[in-house]
C-alpha positions in Angstrom: -30.8 -65.7 -69.3 -33.7 -63.3 -68.9 -34.1 -64.3 -65.1 -30.8 -63.6 -64.3 -30.9 -60.2 -65.9 -34.1 -59.5 -63.8 -32.4 -61.0 -60.7 -29.2 -58.4 -61.3 -31.3 -55.4 -62.4 -33.7 -55.9 -58.7 -30.1 -56.1 -57.0 -29.0 -53.3 -58.6 -32.5 -51.4 -57.7 -32.3 -52.4 -53.9 -29.2 -51.4 -53.5 -29.8 -48.2 -54.9 -32.8 -47.6 -53.1 -31.2 -48.7 -49.5 -28.2 -46.4 -50.0 -30.0 -43.1 -50.5 -32.1 -43.8 -47.4 -28.3 -43.9 -45.3 -27.1 -41.4 -46.3 -26.7 -38.7 -43.5 -26.7 -34.7 -43.7 -26.9 -31.7 -41.7 -30.3 -30.5 -40.6 -31.6 -27.6 -42.7 -31.7 -24.4 -40.9 -30.2 -21.5 -39.7 -26.8 -22.4 -37.8 -25.5 -19.5 -35.5 -21.7 -18.6 -34.1 -20.3 -15.9 -32.3 -21.9 -13.4 -29.7 -24.7 -11.2 -30.3 -22.6 -7.8 -29.2 -19.6 -8.3 -31.2 -19.0 -11.0 -34.5 -21.9 -13.0 -35.3 -21.7 -15.3 -38.0 -25.3 -17.2 -39.5 -25.1 -19.9 -42.3 -28.0 -21.2 -43.6 -28.3 -24.9 -45.0 -30.5 -26.7 -47.5 -30.0 -30.1 -47.9 -26.5 -30.1 -46.9 -25.7 -26.7 -49.3 -25.3 -23.4 -47.8 -27.7 -21.2 -49.2 -27.0 -18.1 -47.2 -24.4 -16.9 -45.1 -23.9 -13.3 -43.5 -21.7 -11.9 -40.8 -22.8 -9.3 -38.4 -20.2 -6.9 -36.6 -21.6 -5.2 -33.6 -24.9 -6.0 -34.5 -25.2 -4.6 -37.9 -24.8 -6.8 -41.2 -21.4 -6.2 -42.2 -21.4 -9.2 -45.2 -23.9 -11.2 -46.9 -22.8 -13.6 -49.4 -26.0 -15.0 -50.3 -25.5 -16.6 -54.0 -21.8 -16.7 -53.9 -20.9 -19.7 -51.6 -20.2 -23.1 -53.2 -20.2 -26.0 -51.2 -18.2 -29.3 -51.8 -17.8 -32.9 -49.4 -20.3 -34.9 -47.7 -21.1 -35.2 -44.2 -19.5 -35.0 -41.7 -16.8 -32.8 -43.8 -17.5 -30.1 -45.9 -16.3 -26.8 -47.4 -18.1 -23.5 -47.9 -15.8 -21.2 -50.6 -16.8 -17.9 -51.0 -16.2 -15.9 -54.3 -14.7 -13.2 -51.8 -11.7 -15.6 -51.3 -13.1 -16.6 -47.7 -13.3 -20.8 -47.1 -14.7 -22.6 -44.2 -13.5 -26.0 -43.3 -16.4 -27.4 -41.4 -16.5 -30.6 -39.2 -20.1 -31.6 -37.9 -19.9 -33.2 -34.5 -23.7 -34.2 -34.7 -26.6 -33.4 -37.4 -27.2 -30.0 -35.8 -23.9 -28.6 -34.4 -20.4 -28.2 -36.1 -17.2 -26.7 -35.8 -15.1 -24.4 -38.1 -12.4 -22.5 -39.4 -13.0 -19.5 -40.9 -10.2 -18.2 -43.2 -9.5 -15.4 -45.6 -11.2 -12.7 -46.4 -14.9 -11.0 -47.1 -15.1 -7.5 -49.3 -17.0 -5.0 -47.3 -18.0 -2.0 -49.4 -14.3 -1.0 -50.7 -12.8 -2.2 -47.7 -11.4 -5.9 -47.5 -11.5 -7.7 -43.7 -9.1 -10.6 -43.3 -10.1 -13.4 -40.8 -8.7 -16.5 -39.1 -10.6 -18.3 -37.0 -12.3 -21.0 -35.2 -16.2 -21.0 -34.3 -18.4 -23.5 -33.3 -22.0 -23.2 -34.9 -25.0 -24.6 -33.7 -28.6 -25.0 -35.5 -30.8 -21.9 -34.2 -33.5 -21.2 -36.2 -34.9 -18.1 -34.4 -35.3 -14.9 -36.6 -32.2 -12.5 -35.9 -33.2 -9.2 -38.2 -37.4 -9.5 -38.1 -37.7 -6.3 -39.8 -34.8 -6.6 -42.5 -33.3 -3.4 -41.3 -29.5 -4.8 -41.2 -29.4 -4.9 -37.2 -29.9 -7.4 -34.8 -33.6 -7.6 -33.3 -31.4 -8.8 -29.8 -29.2 -4.9 -30.4 -32.8 -3.0 -30.7 -34.1 -1.9 -27.3 -37.3 -1.0 -28.8 -37.7 -4.4 -30.6 -36.8 -6.5 -28.2 -38.7 -4.7 -25.5 -42.1 -6.0 -27.2 
């Protein structure tokens, strides 16, 4: 009886270990969609979960939803939901790129921006705002000339 119990335990242990190794998830890092001179969206993922989301408008940070985004789903389909009533349905085409439908809105100061758009995000870990002033580095000639 002990041999059967040990065999069953060994099979369960092997199955659980091999299952973890086969899980596919997005590459950790910063994903960017949009244009630097109009709307730019930046989503940072860690272990498949959104840990930072920001929207820039005309080169300036309009919204930063660092701690207010929940993540649900599993590869290749995730949903990122913000406290300010936005939802992003993401479908990963690979581990480094996804398409998304962003809908709902953002509270910017006392203004509410409604949005319903289709976006293509790609892994892009370049520094966007090195000095932390809320303005994209690509939009500041004194920084981009260096």
